[in-house]
VOGU-3710 file (C-alpha; in Angstrom, 3 decimals, decimal comma):
1> mknnqlirnv> 72,341/27,973/-32,582  71,800/27,421/-28,718  68,883/29,532/-28,731  67,603/27,661/-31,838  67,818/24,292/-29,746  66,013/26,002/-26,867  63,311/27,199/-29,052  62,713/23,762/-30,313  62,805/22,414/-27,009  60,242/24,928/-25,617
11> gvllavallc> 57,739/24,235/-28,662  57,996/20,521/-28,418  57,075/20,874/-24,522  54,464/23,326/-25,136  52,881/21,094/-27,876  53,067/17,949/-25,212  51,640/20,189/-22,731  48,768/21,373/-25,009  48,089/17,473/-25,717  47,952/16,644/-22,522
21> aiagsqflaq> 45,474/19,398/-21,613  43,175/18,359/-24,047  43,910/14,555/-23,350  43,089/15,177/-19,899  40,161/17,185/-20,184  38,444/14,399/-21,813  39,567/12,008/-19,220  37,714/14,198/-16,848  34,830/14,250/-18,893  34,422/10,636/-18,972
31> qkddvyytgn> 34,347/10,695/-14,956  31,132/12,790/-14,852  28,037/11,045/-14,343  25,365/11,135/-16,749  22,274/13,189/-16,092  19,024/11,433/-16,322  15,460/12,905/-16,960  13,778/11,632/-13,545  10,764/13,629/-13,897  8,964/10,954/-14,315
41> pnitgvikls> 5,742/11,323/-11,975  5,677/7,799/-11,666  9,003/7,134/-9,810  7,892/6,205/-6,111  11,560/5,979/-4,648  15,145/5,761/-5,047  17,518/3,384/-3,292  21,390/2,725/-3,620  23,367/-0,198/-4,346  24,950/0,389/-0,785
51> dynpnlkgtv> 21,689/-0,565/0,741  22,534/-3,910/-0,053  26,495/-3,645/0,245  27,532/-0,986/2,499  31,383/-1,632/1,229  29,959/0,077/-1,953  28,965/3,529/-0,135  31,227/6,482/-1,537  32,541/4,118/-4,598  31,636/4,858/-7,881
61> ndvdiyvfds> 29,073/1,871/-8,254  26,908/3,057/-5,615  24,720/3,825/-8,366  20,474/4,398/-8,033  17,594/1,944/-8,205  14,554/3,605/-9,237  11,392/2,283/-7,666  7,718/2,177/-9,500  5,757/0,896/-6,674  1,984/0,289/-7,853
71> gvpggkaliy> 0,552/0,038/-4,197  -0,906/-2,946/-5,441  0,746/-6,363/-4,141  2,036/-8,142/-6,887  5,003/-9,537/-8,855  8,430/-7,900/-8,330  11,288/-7,089/-11,640  14,414/-5,698/-12,046  15,295/-3,912/-15,522  18,872/-3,056/-15,883
81> ggthtnevas> 21,315/-2,029/-18,123  24,773/-0,941/-18,233  26,618/-4,060/-17,453  28,918/-3,867/-20,197  28,934/-0,116/-21,125  29,591/-0,099/-24,606  26,760/-2,482/-25,393  24,533/0,898/-25,260  21,017/-0,339/-26,392  20,762/-1,743/-22,945
91> mlnavvylen> 21,363/1,382/-20,920  19,100/3,209/-23,266  16,511/0,375/-22,983  16,517/1,166/-19,201  16,349/4,992/-19,972  13,215/4,624/-21,810  11,657/2,688/-18,728  13,068/5,118/-16,157  11,388/8,180/-18,418  8,060/6,538/-19,109
101> vkceagtlyv> 6,919/3,503/-17,390  4,112/3,573/-15,013  3,304/0,331/-12,515  -0,244/-0,688/-12,547  0,583/-3,585/-10,143  3,422/-4,939/-8,349  6,768/-3,269/-8,336  9,296/-2,732/-10,892  13,226/-1,535/-10,388  14,953/0,114/-13,079
111> mvhannsgys> 18,813/0,539/-12,699  20,142/1,979/-15,696  23,961/1,909/-14,858  25,199/-1,263/-13,295  28,853/-1,071/-13,651  29,034/2,674/-13,690  32,792/2,250/-13,111  32,956/0,891/-16,655  31,212/4,423/-18,260  34,532/6,372/-16,925
121> htqplrgqig> 36,913/5,069/-19,109  37,226/3,422/-22,901  39,540/0,244/-24,057  43,221/1,272/-24,373  44,255/1,546/-27,891  40,688/1,169/-29,353  40,348/4,578/-30,861  36,720/4,907/-29,366  34,387/7,707/-28,860  33,162/8,550/-25,138
131> kmtfdlaggg> 29,653/9,597/-25,554  26,723/9,500/-27,988  24,478/12,865/-28,380  21,070/13,112/-29,446  19,386/16,656/-30,805  15,841/16,175/-29,569  13,215/16,382/-31,963  11,645/19,007/-29,587  14,753/21,125/-28,882  17,607/20,259/-26,530
141> vrefrvgtrl> 20,156/17,448/-26,527  21,006/14,158/-24,564  24,518/13,172/-24,050  25,254/9,658/-22,543  28,433/8,264/-21,716  30,089/5,192/-23,600  32,187/2,894/-21,841  33,888/-0,408/-22,121  33,123/-3,947/-20,834  35,316/-3,630/-17,789
151> snpvhqwpdp> 35,370/-1,754/-14,695  37,741/1,187/-14,562  41,322/-0,074/-13,123  41,899/3,040/-11,726  38,970/1,832/-9,276  39,957/-1,388/-9,095  43,703/-2,094/-8,868  45,358/-4,546/-9,384  44,309/-7,434/-11,469  45,029/-10,802/-9,976
161> nyhlntskre> 47,636/-13,567/-11,475  44,980/-16,022/-10,332  41,911/-15,812/-8,990  38,684/-18,273/-7,997  36,113/-16,393/-8,000  32,102/-17,242/-6,234  30,679/-18,663/-9,458  33,756/-21,231/-9,901  35,092/-19,416/-12,804  39,070/-19,329/-12,704
171> lkhdeiaeir> 40,722/-16,347/-13,668  44,048/-16,866/-14,910  46,378/-16,407/-17,882  43,992/-13,985/-20,652  41,173/-13,956/-18,547  42,718/-11,991/-15,824  40,928/-8,805/-16,674  37,356/-10,288/-16,074  37,763/-9,824/-12,589  36,437/-6,460/-13,852
181> nlnrnhpgva> 33,773/-7,983/-15,891  30,211/-7,386/-13,947  28,950/-10,546/-16,013  31,780/-12,926/-14,979  31,522/-12,439/-11,178  27,957/-12,941/-9,871  26,960/-13,834/-7,315  30,017/-11,957/-6,172  31,771/-11,207/-2,480  30,459/-8,327/-0,174
191> dgylteatcy> 33,880/-7,079/0,858  35,734/-8,522/-2,773  36,967/-6,656/-5,284  34,943/-3,389/-6,659  33,015/-5,486/-9,395  32,580/-8,660/-6,894  31,038/-6,297/-4,282  28,809/-4,754/-7,248  27,685/-8,072/-8,216  26,882/-9,286/-4,445
201> aiynfinten> 24,678/-6,153/-3,911  22,584/-6,675/-6,660  22,567/-10,635/-5,664  21,798/-9,376/-2,240  19,106/-6,785/-3,583  17,521/-9,825/-5,316  16,931/-11,797/-2,072  16,076/-8,986/0,331  13,256/-7,634/-2,361  12,085/-10,998/-3,104
211> idfifdghea> 12,696/-10,121/-7,135  10,490/-12,414/-9,230  12,552/-12,057/-12,609  15,494/-10,125/-13,675  16,186/-8,649/-17,559  19,911/-7,964/-17,935  20,508/-6,030/-21,185  23,282/-6,799/-23,673  24,835/-6,365/-26,984  26,738/-8,972/-29,458
221> gaestklvny> 29,319/-8,190/-32,343  27,703/-8,874/-35,761  29,653/-12,434/-35,954  27,741/-13,459/-33,061  25,125/-15,826/-34,600  24,256/-17,535/-31,399  23,682/-14,486/-29,725  22,076/-11,608/-31,376  18,438/-11,241/-30,930  18,605/-14,439/-28,462
231> lvvhenampl> 17,118/-14,124/-25,108  19,221/-16,247/-22,729  17,385/-17,877/-19,683  18,096/-19,930/-16,753  16,073/-23,373/-16,770  14,101/-22,267/-14,335  12,962/-19,340/-16,256  12,231/-21,273/-19,424  8,589/-21,199/-19,415  8,752/-17,582/-19,221
241> gssavmncvi> 11,006/-16,853/-21,982  9,809/-19,382/-24,294  6,231/-17,655/-24,084  7,766/-14,055/-24,479  9,698/-15,070/-27,452  7,011/-16,816/-29,129  4,820/-13,492/-28,371  7,231/-11,455/-29,803  7,763/-13,711/-33,169  3,782/-13,370/-33,642
251> nnlplkmeis> 4,559/-9,556/-33,647  7,153/-10,314/-36,150  10,346/-9,672/-34,122  12,627/-12,261/-35,072  13,980/-13,342/-32,061  14,704/-16,830/-30,437  15,571/-18,358/-27,074  18,491/-20,157/-25,570  19,056/-22,061/-22,402  21,963/-20,987/-20,133
261> gqtsyglshr> 25,071/-23,223/-20,154  25,775/-25,136/-17,247  29,365/-23,834/-17,122  28,338/-20,036/-17,949  30,283/-19,497/-14,608  29,530/-15,995/-13,162  27,230/-14,801/-16,018  23,867/-12,990/-14,640  21,496/-15,861/-15,588  24,099/-18,778/-14,084
271> glgdntkalc> 25,448/-16,875/-11,351  21,919/-15,350/-10,192  19,520/-18,259/-11,465  21,606/-20,749/-9,197  21,530/-18,692/-6,307  18,233/-16,856/-5,786  14,696/-17,523/-6,851  14,654/-15,130/-9,672  13,864/-16,051/-12,857  17,011/-14,808/-14,659
281> tlfetcnpvm> 16,767/-13,699/-18,062  19,649/-11,885/-20,478  19,189/-10,516/-24,178  21,480/-9,633/-26,877  20,718/-7,503/-29,680  23,546/-6,659/-32,769  25,970/-4,181/-32,236  28,548/-3,856/-34,924  30,935/-2,096/-32,263  31,344/-5,270/-30,111
291> ggyhdkitee> 32,884/-7,737/-33,153  36,533/-8,143/-33,750  35,880/-7,108/-37,369  34,410/-3,902/-36,525  34,552/-0,396/-38,402  36,368/2,694/-36,946  34,463/3,338/-34,008  32,638/6,658/-34,342  29,623/7,867/-32,759  27,944/7,216/-36,052
301> lfkdgvspny> 28,668/3,283/-35,740  27,174/3,276/-32,003  24,232/4,824/-33,175  23,636/3,783/-36,814  25,047/0,501/-36,779  25,790/0,799/-40,293  28,840/-1,468/-41,079  30,484/-2,217/-44,376  32,956/-4,736/-42,908  30,388/-6,793/-41,415
311> lamhqaglfg> 27,730/-6,265/-44,195  30,199/-7,855/-46,984  31,144/-10,810/-44,187  27,678/-11,470/-43,862  26,850/-11,127/-48,019  29,682/-13,764/-48,210  28,136/-15,865/-46,068  30,798/-16,294/-43,489  28,317/-16,205/-40,454  25,898/-18,498/-41,615
321> gayefteegw> 23,007/-16,273/-42,383  21,672/-16,269/-38,525  19,730/-13,286/-38,899  19,559/-10,194/-41,273  22,240/-7,932/-42,019  21,568/-5,414/-44,625  23,099/-1,836/-45,749  20,473/-0,231/-43,283  22,601/-1,900/-40,708  21,429/-1,835/-36,889
331> piekrtayhm> 20,507/1,427/-35,789  20,279/2,166/-31,977  16,363/3,011/-32,255  15,643/-0,614/-33,470  18,083/-1,882/-31,394  16,361/-0,033/-27,772  13,325/-1,222/-29,248  13,854/-4,856/-29,609  14,953/-4,463/-26,153  12,086/-2,636/-24,840
341> siskeiincf> 9,792/-5,147/-26,861  11,448/-8,341/-25,372  11,480/-7,219/-21,646  7,895/-5,621/-21,906  6,616/-9,252/-23,217  8,517/-11,246/-20,259  6,410/-8,858/-18,008  3,149/-9,538/-19,564  3,948/-13,404/-20,017  4,814/-13,025/-16,110
351> nemypdkplk> 1,550/-11,379/-15,224  -0,306/-14,229/-17,203  1,518/-17,218/-15,739  1,688/-16,277/-12,174  -2,013/-14,125/-11,349  -1,306/-14,761/-7,543  1,833/-12,155/-8,396  0,209/-9,572/-10,844  2,656/-7,257/-12,382  1,774/-4,701/-15,127
361> vsglpdanem> 3,013/-1,968/-16,863  1,964/0,963/-19,244  3,554/4,162/-20,738  5,940/2,723/-22,963  6,362/4,207/-26,007  5,600/2,241/-29,647  8,404/0,158/-30,775  7,606/0,751/-34,355  7,312/4,685/-33,581  10,660/4,306/-31,756
371> iekgleailk> 12,284/2,473/-34,875  10,398/5,074/-37,232  11,221/8,410/-35,601  14,374/7,722/-33,500  15,412/8,111/-30,490  15,088/11,866/-30,587  11,710/11,798/-30,547  11,418/9,726/-27,543  13,719/10,950/-25,095  12,638/13,788/-22,698
381> plg> 14,802/17,015/-22,615  16,283/18,065/-19,187  15,532/21,189/-19,125
//
């Protein structure tokens, strides 16, 4: 009898050990940085966020900023993704720039993972996959991690019970974890929490390099009728943003513009718009993963954007029909193409509006081709 009990106990322990080994391997894999294609000959340099805040040196958030310097004096812009690491179209837009763009006048800076810590974990109890895989049309595979909105508590602990940050946002009660949200802590603190220190590095980079405008990419849940397909701009960037949105509408992209709220404390368009000379913009596309009524969070939901839940709710008129949600969903190539199109149009409009600061780019893929053929035909093989 005792032998039978011992065998059962050993069996349970072995099963637990196996589950721990499987889970542990997945957690460890999530810590490994993504590998980018950096063979674009138009990359003229790479700088680090720690160059603008030494407190980041040696941390997970000491990420690369890729420089595309045309050699022709002119305007300067920052395109970045990965503020919220499950808003994947923003990151992939930065990847498309990194792999393809050429700067013809002025200087362009591209940052793929603004909050790299967020890619090292997923939200507990959400059952979310941790990566996306693309089988390239010409052979080869590309993998990109998918994280969550917040920095990993392993890198920043503990969350304070109360915190008043530099943006005047009070973090208390159910907002305590927002101390790990990169888009709630601008302009940041040099020696603050990791997320605040990252915000400060971005702020100091903008001031030090005299950046003229920034494009911060995001995605919103399918119920967010006042965010999806909206370009949010600081009031100083209103002429630039409205011109870019108007041009996109003329080209059959159904985009709209929103002015940054005066109390949008800590968000990039407000926190950086108020504290730097840069014209600050932020853009959102639809990602059904993000909403409160999401379907099972699979790789297919991230990539295909097909959501029976949200389709039924939109068809029932629950969200006011602010934008189109059909059986085709919002596939990743469409969302990435929207990010690329509006960011490129902002560059074009800046070039026209500020002739004393020329800023011209070329080499980006055709948006319609991206939507038709998918990112599998756009992404470069690593080998």
